[in-house]
MARMIVO-464263 format. One record per residue (C-alpha): residue in three letters; x, y, z. Coordinates in steps of 0.5 Angstrom, whole numbers, plus 500, padded with zeros to 3 digits. Example, Ala and Ser with C-alpha at 12.3 -4.5 7.8 and 13.67 -1.06 7.14 Angstrom:
<pts>
ALA525491516
SER527498514
</pts>
This chain:
<pts>
UNK354232301
UNK358229307
UNK363227302
UNK364234299
UNK364237306
UNK370232308
UNK373234301
UNK373241303
UNK376240309
UNK382236306
UNK383241301
UNK383247306
UNK389243310
UNK392242304
UNK392249301
UNK395251308
UNK401246308
UNK403247301
UNK402254299
UNK397252294
UNK394258290
UNK387259293
UNK383259287
UNK383251288
UNK380252294
UNK375256291
UNK374251286
UNK372246292
UNK368251295
UNK364252289
UNK363244288
UNK361243296
UNK356249295
UNK352247289
UNK345244291
UNK343238287
UNK337237282
UNK331234285
UNK328228282
UNK321227282
UNK318220283
UNK314217278
UNK310211279
UNK309210271
UNK314206267
UNK320210264
UNK318212257
UNK321210250
UNK325216247
UNK327217240
UNK335217240
UNK338223242
UNK332225247
UNK331226254
UNK325227259
UNK323228266
UNK317229270
UNK317237271
UNK311236276
UNK305231278
UNK299231283
UNK295236278
UNK288235278
UNK287235270
UNK292239266
UNK290241259
UNK292247255
UNK299250257
UNK303256255
UNK309260257
UNK308268259
UNK313273257
UNK317272264
UNK318265262
UNK312262267
UNK308256265
UNK300257265
UNK296251266
UNK289250265
UNK287245271
UNK281243269
UNK276243275
UNK280248278
UNK282254274
UNK289257271
UNK295255275
UNK302259274
UNK309256275
UNK316258275
UNK321254272
UNK327252276
UNK334251274
UNK333244274
UNK327244269
UNK322243275
UNK316247275
UNK315250282
UNK312256286
UNK305254284
UNK299259284
UNK292259282
UNK291266279
UNK284264276
UNK279260280
UNK274257276
UNK272250275
UNK268251269
UNK275253265
UNK276246261
UNK281247256
UNK282253252
UNK288258254
UNK292263250
UNK295270251
UNK296276246
UNK303277243
UNK304283247
UNK303278253
UNK298283256
UNK291279255
UNK290272257
UNK284268254
UNK281262257
UNK274258256
UNK269254259
UNK264250254
UNK260256253
UNK264262254
UNK271265252
UNK273270257
UNK279275257
UNK283278263
UNK288284263
UNK294280265
UNK300284269
UNK306281265
UNK311283271
UNK306280277
UNK303275273
UNK296277276
UNK290278272
UNK284283273
UNK278286269
UNK275279267
UNK270280261
UNK266275257
UNK268275249
UNK264270245
UNK258266248
UNK253261245
UNK258255244
UNK255250249
UNK253243246
UNK252236248
UNK258233245
UNK265235245
UNK266241250
UNK273243249
UNK274250246
UNK281251243
UNK283258243
UNK289261239
UNK292268238
UNK296267232
UNK303270231
UNK302271224
UNK295276226
UNK296278233
UNK289282232
UNK285275231
UNK283270237
UNK281263233
UNK276259237
UNK275252235
UNK268248237
UNK267241236
UNK261237234
UNK255235238
UNK256228239
UNK259223234
UNK255224228
UNK252231228
UNK247232222
UNK246239224
UNK253241222
UNK251240215
UNK249248216
UNK255253217
UNK250257221
UNK250251226
UNK256254229
UNK259247231
UNK265243227
UNK268249225
UNK274254227
UNK272262227
UNK276268228
UNK275274232
UNK278281232
UNK279280240
UNK280288241
UNK273289239
UNK270284243
UNK273288250
UNK267293249
UNK262288246
UNK261280246
UNK258276240
UNK255270240
UNK259265236
UNK255262231
UNK253269229
UNK260272228
UNK267271226
UNK271269220
UNK270262217
UNK277259218
UNK274252216
UNK268248217
UNK266240217
UNK271239222
UNK269234227
UNK273236233
UNK279240231
UNK282241238
UNK289243236
UNK291250233
UNK297253231
UNK300257226
UNK307256223
UNK313261222
UNK310263215
UNK303265219
UNK299259216
UNK294256220
UNK294248221
UNK289244226
UNK289237228
UNK282233228
UNK279227232
UNK275223227
UNK269219228
UNK268213232
UNK264206231
UNK263207224
UNK260202219
UNK260202211
UNK255198208
UNK253195214
UNK260193215
UNK264195222
UNK271198219
UNK272202226
UNK278199228
UNK283202223
UNK278208220
UNK277213219
UNK284216220
UNK285222224
UNK287229220
UNK292234220
UNK289240216
UNK291246213
UNK287252213
UNK291258209
UNK294264212
UNK291267218
UNK292274215
UNK287273210
UNK280274214
UNK276275207
UNK276268204
UNK271263206
UNK275257207
UNK272250204
UNK268245208
UNK273239210
UNK267233210
UNK264232216
UNK259229217
UNK259227210
UNK266224208
UNK271221212
UNK279220211
UNK281213210
UNK287210214
UNK286203211
UNK282203205
UNK283195204
UNK278194209
UNK273199207
UNK267196203
UNK267198195
UNK273202196
UNK275202189
UNK281206188
UNK281210194
UNK288211197
UNK290212204
UNK289220206
UNK283220201
UNK276221203
UNK270216203
UNK263217204
UNK258215210
UNK252219208
UNK247218202
UNK247225200
UNK254225198
UNK258219194
UNK265218194
UNK266222188
UNK263228191
UNK267227197
UNK273228193
UNK271234188
UNK267238193
UNK271237200
UNK277239203
UNK282233204
UNK287233210
UNK294234208
UNK297228213
UNK293223216
UNK294219223
UNK292212225
UNK285211227
UNK283213234
UNK290216236
UNK286222238
UNK291228236
UNK290234241
UNK295239240
UNK300242235
UNK306246236
UNK312248231
UNK319249234
UNK324253231
UNK327249226
UNK319249223
UNK318242224
UNK311240228
UNK310237234
UNK303233236
UNK300230242
UNK297223241
UNK292223247
UNK290215245
UNK284211244
UNK279209248
UNK275204244
UNK280200240
UNK283193241
UNK289194242
UNK290201244
UNK293206240
UNK297213240
UNK299215247
UNK305218244
UNK308225242
UNK310225235
UNK314230230
UNK312231223
UNK318233219
UNK317240215
UNK320242208
UNK323249210
UNK322250202
UNK315249202
UNK313250209
UNK309243208
UNK310236211
UNK315232207
UNK311226207
UNK305226202
UNK298225204
UNK298218203
UNK304216207
UNK303212213
UNK310214216
UNK309222215
UNK311223223
UNK316220228
UNK315218235
UNK319222240
UNK316220247
UNK312214248
UNK309209253
UNK313203252
UNK307198253
UNK299200252
UNK296194255
UNK295198261
UNK292204257
UNK288208259
UNK288207266
UNK296206267
UNK300211262
UNK301218261
UNK296221256
UNK299227252
UNK295233252
UNK298240250
UNK305243249
UNK309249250
UNK316251248
UNK320254253
UNK326259252
UNK331254251
UNK327250246
UNK325245251
UNK318242250
UNK313242256
UNK307237255
UNK301236260
UNK298229261
UNK291230263
UNK289223266
UNK296223270
UNK296230273
UNK303231270
UNK307235266
UNK313233263
UNK319236260
UNK323233253
UNK329236250
UNK334234245
UNK340232248
UNK344233242
UNK342241241
UNK349243244
UNK345246250
UNK347243257
UNK342238259
UNK338238265
UNK334232264
UNK335225267
UNK330220268
UNK330217275
</pts>
């Protein structure tokens, strides 16, 4: 800035001495008056980025940021687990500023969505999904109501929420299993390992118990954390599969079962009951070669781990995934960009040696079919965009992609829960002015 000030003084004298048009001086003044963008310090190594992409740290020092969404005014709302819901503005440099805690509740642990008109906000604890009236002008909440109850279990405790664009009257809620192998989920009445849809406006006058109400959008889903509908109103989810599995006494858990991208049909269809996706009977092969007696099972096909069901029955009676990811990569969110491609956060492994995941990926979709371009048996149906360069320090010293939101300019915002951070990622070849630089 001292150099710019000197330049401004010099330019002023030069203009007076030689009668140079004053618009040149105005130009120098505009340069001198600009405030440079801040760069937030990051103690982690710079990420590995796909060609054409740039990234920056948008905010740090959060407690445990989970699901994130933008409201109608472009403010970012964040479930900061153990704190409540925080709200931020995005400044001209792409940083998150003006932190405000709009809901103080340390039981809110992941789920967050907003109605398509922006006037009702939804969040959840492990047991209850709540709704608030949301003032789109002030960004404040009021009139808290318990909408769906009875979701508590001893295993997976996050409750993912979505008001789909394709059916704005619907509130979708995903409840995972009670532990690694939850035998009770063999019955739909358990209310676990499934996605149900509720007409949320009806819930404002009277709450319901999860397992006693709602429309079935899929069951036999061990833990489908990420939910999103595409531009055609078709619902997709990403599922975390089981850990420490054995078949015929042989440990095959290092590379099996694969994590899943599942297709659930139209969000407008609330009359058709969706199929069972296999859990806890059937699991999807990522590396079938190490599975004992795998026969002709290929990657993306399901195999049995239950005496009640054999491999043939897994293939005929249960719904296989549309695409499969490597075992233990732990997909936690999915979102669709304006081109129709999906973005998925891979949170990363906790019990695999060497570690795997810890990256943000894209899944190319075919605009004609609205499905992934890759076949269900592909091992290359996705592209890494934002990755940790080395995983030997994971999970302790690396970012863990968690949730996604797309800003109005197309930039992707991504939370990292373990490091208390939110990143901004953009394609620098999109034709938009780039604000993103890594320190």
